C-alpha positions in Angstrom: 47.3 -75.8 -12.8 43.5 -74.1 -13.2 45.4 -70.7 -12.8 48.4 -71.4 -15.1 46.1 -72.2 -17.9 43.6 -69.4 -17.6 40.7 -71.5 -16.3 37.4 -70.1 -16.0 35.8 -73.3 -14.5 37.2 -76.4 -12.8 35.2 -79.8 -13.4 36.2 -82.3 -10.7 35.3 -86.0 -11.3 34.9 -87.9 -9.3 33.2 -85.6 -6.6 34.8 -87.7 -3.9 38.0 -87.5 -3.5 38.6 -84.8 -5.8 35.8 -82.6 -5.1 37.3 -82.2 -1.5 39.7 -79.3 -3.1 36.4 -77.4 -4.9 35.3 -75.2 -1.8 39.5 -74.4 -1.6 39.3 -73.2 -5.3 39.4 -69.3 -6.3 37.6 -70.3 -9.3 33.9 -71.9 -9.7 33.7 -75.5 -9.7 31.4 -78.4 -11.0 31.5 -82.1 -9.5 30.6 -85.0 -11.4 28.7 -88.1 -9.6 28.7 -91.2 -10.9 26.9 -93.3 -8.0 29.1 -95.2 -5.3 31.5 -92.2 -4.7 28.1 -90.4 -3.1 26.5 -93.2 -1.7 29.2 -94.5 0.7 30.3 -91.2 1.9 26.8 -89.5 2.0 25.8 -92.2 4.5 28.7 -92.0 6.9 28.9 -89.2 9.7 31.7 -87.0 9.0 32.5 -87.7 5.6 28.7 -86.9 4.7 29.3 -83.3 5.9 32.3 -82.9 3.9 30.2 -84.3 0.9 27.6 -81.9 1.8 30.3 -78.8 1.8 31.5 -79.7 -1.5 27.9 -80.1 -3.2 26.8 -77.2 -1.8 29.6 -74.9 -3.1 29.3 -76.1 -6.4 28.3 -74.3 -9.6 26.6 -77.3 -11.1 26.6 -80.8 -10.2 26.4 -83.4 -13.2 24.8 -86.6 -12.1 24.9 -90.3 -14.3 21.4 -90.9 -13.4 18.3 -90.2 -11.0 19.9 -92.4 -8.3 23.2 -90.5 -7.6 21.2 -87.2 -8.0 18.8 -88.3 -5.2 21.7 -89.4 -3.3 23.7 -86.1 -3.5 20.4 -84.0 -2.8 20.1 -86.2 0.2 23.4 -85.7 1.4 23.3 -81.9 0.9 20.2 -81.5 2.5 18.5 -79.5 -0.2 18.0 -79.3 -3.9 21.1 -79.0 -6.1 21.6 -77.2 -9.5 21.9 -80.5 -11.2 21.8 -82.1 -14.8 21.6 -85.8 -15.5 23.9 -87.1 -18.3 24.3 -91.1 -18.3 26.7 -92.9 -19.5 26.7 -93.1 -23.2 26.5 -95.9 -25.8 28.1 -96.1 -29.5 25.1 -96.4 -31.5 27.2 -97.3 -34.7 29.1 -100.0 -32.8 26.3 -101.4 -30.7 23.3 -101.9 -33.4 20.7 -104.4 -34.4 21.9 -107.7 -36.4 20.4 -108.6 -39.9 18.7 -112.2 -39.8 22.0 -113.5 -41.6 24.3 -111.9 -38.9 22.4 -113.1 -35.9 22.5 -116.6 -37.2 26.5 -116.5 -37.9 26.6 -114.9 -34.4 24.9 -117.5 -32.8 26.9 -120.2 -34.4 30.1 -118.6 -33.2 29.0 -118.4 -29.8 27.6 -122.1 -30.1 24.1 -121.5 -30.3 21.6 -122.5 -33.1 18.5 -120.6 -34.5 16.3 -122.6 -32.4 17.8 -121.7 -29.0 15.7 -119.6 -27.0 18.6 -117.3 -25.7 18.7 -115.0 -22.5 22.1 -113.4 -22.4 23.8 -111.9 -19.3 27.1 -109.8 -19.6 28.8 -108.3 -16.6 31.4 -108.6 -13.9 30.0 -111.7 -11.9 29.7 -110.4 -8.3 26.5 -111.4 -6.2 25.0 -107.8 -6.6 24.4 -108.7 -10.2 21.8 -111.0 -9.3 22.6 -113.9 -11.8 21.6 -116.4 -9.3 18.1 -115.2 -9.8 18.5 -115.7 -13.6 19.7 -119.3 -13.0 17.1 -119.9 -10.8 14.3 -118.6 -13.3 15.7 -120.5 -16.3 15.7 -123.7 -14.2 12.1 -123.3 -13.4 11.5 -122.9 -17.1 13.4 -125.5 -18.5 10.7 -128.3 -18.4 8.4 -126.4 -20.8 11.2 -124.9 -22.9 13.6 -127.3 -24.1 15.5 -125.0 -26.4 16.0 -122.1 -23.6 19.8 -121.0 -22.7 20.9 -118.6 -20.3 24.4 -117.4 -21.4 26.5 -115.5 -18.9 29.4 -113.7 -20.3 32.3 -112.2 -17.9 34.3 -113.3 -14.9 34.5 -112.5 -11.2 34.5 -113.7 -7.7 31.0 -115.1 -8.0 31.6 -117.5 -10.9 32.4 -120.4 -8.8 29.3 -120.0 -6.6 27.1 -119.6 -9.9 28.4 -122.6 -11.6 27.7 -124.7 -8.4 24.1 -123.5 -8.2 23.7 -124.3 -11.9 24.9 -127.9 -11.5 22.8 -128.1 -8.3 19.6 -127.3 -10.3 20.6 -128.8 -13.6 19.8 -125.2 -15.1 20.2 -124.7 -18.6 23.0 -122.3 -18.3 26.6 -121.6 -20.4 29.2 -119.7 -18.8 30.9 -118.0 -21.5 33.8 -116.5 -19.5 35.3 -113.3 -20.5 34.1 -112.4 -24.1 36.4 -110.0 -26.3 35.4 -106.3 -26.4 35.1 -106.3 -29.9 32.7 -109.2 -30.1 30.2 -107.9 -27.2 27.8 -106.3 -30.1 27.5 -109.6 -31.7 26.7 -111.4 -28.5 24.1 -109.0 -27.1 22.6 -109.0 -30.9 22.0 -112.5 -31.0 20.0 -112.6 -28.0 16.3 -112.9 -27.6 16.3 -111.2 -24.1 19.1 -109.5 -22.0 19.2 -109.8 -18.2 20.8 -108.6 -15.2 18.6 -108.9 -11.9 20.9 -106.2 -10.0 19.9 -105.7 -6.5 20.7 -103.4 -3.3 23.3 -104.9 -0.6 24.7 -103.9 2.5 21.5 -101.7 3.6 21.7 -100.0 0.1 25.6 -99.1 0.4 26.1 -101.6 -2.6 23.8 -100.5 -5.6 24.0 -100.4 -9.6 25.5 -97.2 -10.4 23.5 -97.2 -13.9 23.9 -100.3 -16.0 25.6 -99.3 -19.3 25.2 -102.9 -20.2 21.2 -102.4 -20.4 21.9 -99.3 -22.8 24.4 -101.3 -25.0 21.7 -104.1 -25.3 19.0 -101.7 -26.1 21.2 -100.2 -28.8 21.6 -103.4 -30.2 17.7 -103.6 -30.3 17.4 -106.3 -27.5 14.7 -106.1 -24.7 16.0 -106.1 -20.9 15.1 -107.3 -17.5 16.5 -105.4 -14.8 16.7 -105.6 -10.9 15.5 -102.4 -9.3 18.7 -101.0 -7.9 20.4 -97.7 -8.4 20.4 -96.4 -11.8 19.0 -99.7 -13.6 15.6 -98.0 -13.4 16.9 -95.0 -15.6 18.5 -97.7 -18.1 15.5 -99.7 -18.7 12.0 -98.3 -19.3 9.7 -100.3 -17.7 7.1 -102.2 -20.0 8.5 -100.0 -22.7 12.2 -101.2 -23.4 11.9 -104.1 -21.0 10.8 -104.9 -17.3 12.2 -103.4 -13.9 11.6 -106.4 -11.3 11.2 -104.6 -8.0 12.4 -107.6 -6.0 15.3 -108.7 -8.1 15.3 -112.1 -5.9 11.6 -112.9 -7.0 12.2 -115.9 -9.1 8.4 -116.3 -10.3 8.3 -112.7 -11.5 11.5 -113.0 -13.6 10.6 -116.2 -14.9 7.3 -114.8 -15.7 8.8 -111.9 -17.8 11.1 -114.3 -19.5 8.6 -116.5 -20.8 6.2 -113.5 -21.7 8.9 -112.2 -23.9 9.8 -115.5 -25.4 6.1 -116.4 -26.2 5.5 -113.3 -27.7 7.7 -112.3 -30.5 5.9 -109.2 -31.7 6.2 -108.1 -27.9 10.0 -108.7 -28.2 10.2 -106.8 -31.5 8.2 -103.7 -30.2 10.4 -103.4 -27.0 13.6 -103.9 -29.4 12.5 -101.2 -31.6 11.7 -98.8 -28.6 15.0 -99.9 -27.1 16.9 -99.0 -30.1 15.0 -95.5 -30.4 15.7 -94.6 -27.0 19.2 -95.7 -27.2 19.7 -93.0 -29.9 17.6 -90.2 -28.5 18.9 -90.8 -24.8 22.1 -92.5 -24.6 24.0 -91.5 -27.9 27.4 -89.9 -27.5 26.2 -86.9 -29.7 23.3 -86.2 -27.5 24.9 -86.6 -24.3 28.2 -84.3 -25.5 25.4 -81.5 -26.3 24.1 -81.6 -22.8 27.4 -81.6 -21.1 28.4 -78.6 -23.8 25.4 -76.8 -22.4 26.2 -77.4 -18.8 29.8 -76.2 -19.3 28.9 -73.6 -22.0 31.5 -74.6 -24.3 29.1 -74.5 -27.5 29.0 -71.3 -29.6 
């Protein structure tokens, strides 16, 4: 096909398995790395050698963050020609709400203006760390009667999380799957966003990037993340939120939640920094230009 259309360059996305054809091409090729497709093959003998061959032969490597970039260079055994292009966010769709919009959104989702609202939006699987968030709000509930952790999403971990919330009598509301068009309003009516992602299976399972953090940031909401994979790229520690080194550390998570809820000025400052970072580092316009520079498509 590349020959038929007269291509000068072939972009292979994802690097595994499509990248395997790269060294066989008679044309230069670039590969795109997201996360899991390099983590697992890069740690298994045999597939690691194949991946290394693909990466070393590439003209350029585009990685979704520092985590897949580091994994790629570890697999290749050397530095690679690399550009970081993270997932982007629609900054016109995900945008801060006005006071009136925020109140209406809270009403629609079943919360009041007095609610201290911590939001989590994700597929519900163990590595997303919502059990830690549930334990943290359970610990805070006596001193914070208006605190609610609202978890949106579905997945195989929901039953376990619901059981944990019942056992701890935690102030948790499970929203189920929220319509795509309603997500900006859910982010925007929160006080804090959290997803305490964690590594599992000896690091084979990690957070690829965490676009939910950037969506929350674009809505002007501070974030609390676990240190896993690309989450540290998505959240700027102590600037747009907090990155918790041990995402099972309930005390630290509870303290970060309390600090943000106790200090409106801190929330405001982190929210402003979050929005600005979303615009300058994660907007589609900025990322399209970065990709264009890599592929040489700008005049």
